[in-house]
C-alpha positions as CSV (number, residue, x, y, z in Angstrom):
1,M,-7.4,8.7,4.0
2,T,-5.1,8.7,6.3
3,T,-3.4,5.8,8.5
4,K,-1.6,8.3,10.8
5,I,-3.6,6.8,13.8
6,K,-1.9,4.1,15.8
7,Y,-3.3,1.5,13.3
8,G,-0.7,-0.7,11.8
9,L,-0.9,-4.0,9.4
10,K,-1.3,-6.0,12.4
11,E,-4.5,-4.5,13.9
12,L,-6.0,-3.6,10.2
13,E,-6.0,-7.4,9.4
14,R,-7.3,-8.3,12.8
15,D,-10.4,-6.2,11.7
16,Y,-10.6,-6.0,8.4
17,G,-8.9,-9.7,7.1
18,I,-5.8,-10.2,5.1
19,M,-4.6,-6.5,3.5
20,T,-3.0,-6.6,0.6
21,F,-1.0,-3.1,-0.7
22,G,-3.2,-3.5,-3.7
23,R,-6.6,-3.4,-1.5
24,M,-5.1,-0.8,0.3
25,L,-4.5,1.2,-2.8
26,K,-8.2,0.5,-4.0
27,N,-9.5,1.7,-0.8
28,F,-7.8,4.6,-0.7
29,R,-8.9,5.6,-3.9
30,E,-12.4,4.3,-3.2
31,V,-12.6,6.4,0.0
32,D,-11.7,9.8,-2.0
33,E,-14.0,8.7,-4.7
34,Y,-11.0,8.9,-7.7
35,T,-11.2,7.2,-10.7
36,Q,-8.6,4.4,-11.7
37,K,-7.6,7.1,-14.1
38,D,-7.4,9.9,-11.8
39,F,-5.9,8.1,-9.2
40,A,-3.5,6.9,-11.4
41,K,-2.6,10.5,-12.6
42,L,-2.0,11.2,-8.8
43,L,0.1,8.6,-8.1
44,G,2.6,9.0,-11.6
45,I,1.5,5.7,-13.0
46,S,-0.5,4.3,-16.2
47,P,-4.5,3.5,-14.9
48,Q,-3.2,-0.3,-16.6
49,R,-0.5,-0.4,-14.1
50,L,-2.9,1.1,-11.1
51,N,-5.2,-1.8,-11.9
52,D,-2.7,-4.7,-12.5
53,F,-2.0,-3.6,-8.6
54,E,-5.2,-3.2,-7.3
55,K,-5.8,-6.9,-8.8
56,E,-2.8,-8.0,-7.1
57,R,-1.6,-9.4,-10.4
58,R,1.8,-6.9,-9.9
59,L,3.5,-5.4,-6.6
60,P,5.6,-2.0,-7.1
61,D,9.0,-1.6,-6.1
62,I,9.9,-0.1,-2.8
63,A,11.1,3.2,-4.1
64,S,7.2,3.4,-6.0
65,A,5.7,2.6,-2.9
66,A,7.5,4.8,-0.9
67,S,6.8,7.5,-3.9
68,F,3.0,7.0,-3.5
69,A,3.2,7.2,0.4
70,K,4.3,10.7,-0.4
71,K,1.6,11.7,-3.0
72,L,-1.0,10.6,-0.7
73,K,0.7,12.1,2.4
74,D,0.8,9.0,4.3
75,S,3.6,7.0,6.6
76,E,6.0,5.8,3.8
77,S,7.0,3.6,6.6
78,F,3.6,1.9,6.7
79,F,3.3,1.5,2.9
80,V,6.9,-0.1,2.6
81,Q,5.7,-2.7,5.6
82,M,2.5,-3.1,3.2
83,L,4.5,-3.6,0.5
84,L,7.3,-6.3,1.8
85,Q,4.7,-8.1,3.9
86,D,3.1,-8.9,0.5
87,Y,6.4,-9.9,-1.0
88,M,6.5,-12.4,1.8
89,R,3.2,-13.6,1.2
90,M,4.4,-14.3,-2.4
91,A,7.3,-16.4,-1.1
92,K,5.2,-18.6,1.2
93,L,7.5,-17.2,3.8
94,K,5.8,-17.2,7.0
95,L,7.5,-14.0,8.4
96,E,6.1,-10.9,9.8
97,V,7.2,-7.5,8.3
98,S,8.2,-4.5,10.5
99,V,9.2,-1.3,9.3
100,T,10.1,1.7,11.5
101,E,11.4,5.2,10.4
102,K,15.3,5.7,10.9
103,A,15.8,8.3,13.5
104,A,17.8,11.8,12.2
């Protein structure tokens, strides 16, 4: 599964409701038909940590989110944006996050 089409967080939430980082990871895993154990191995984390992310009990750090994107061959900026938006929700801040890749 990739998100390389021009479909950002706002469009996902408009069409499917609030998308969290954990729900996004779970969606990637289920679409590609991975078990939690196999998907966790692919991401380089423990199955328990993956379960905590999917159940929204924990959030990864920014570097981990970028690493997951690389391992899944997806957009680092999209993964980081999803994560930062979750941090805003947790802080009950009504802020919208936008992340763009820096030009070389």
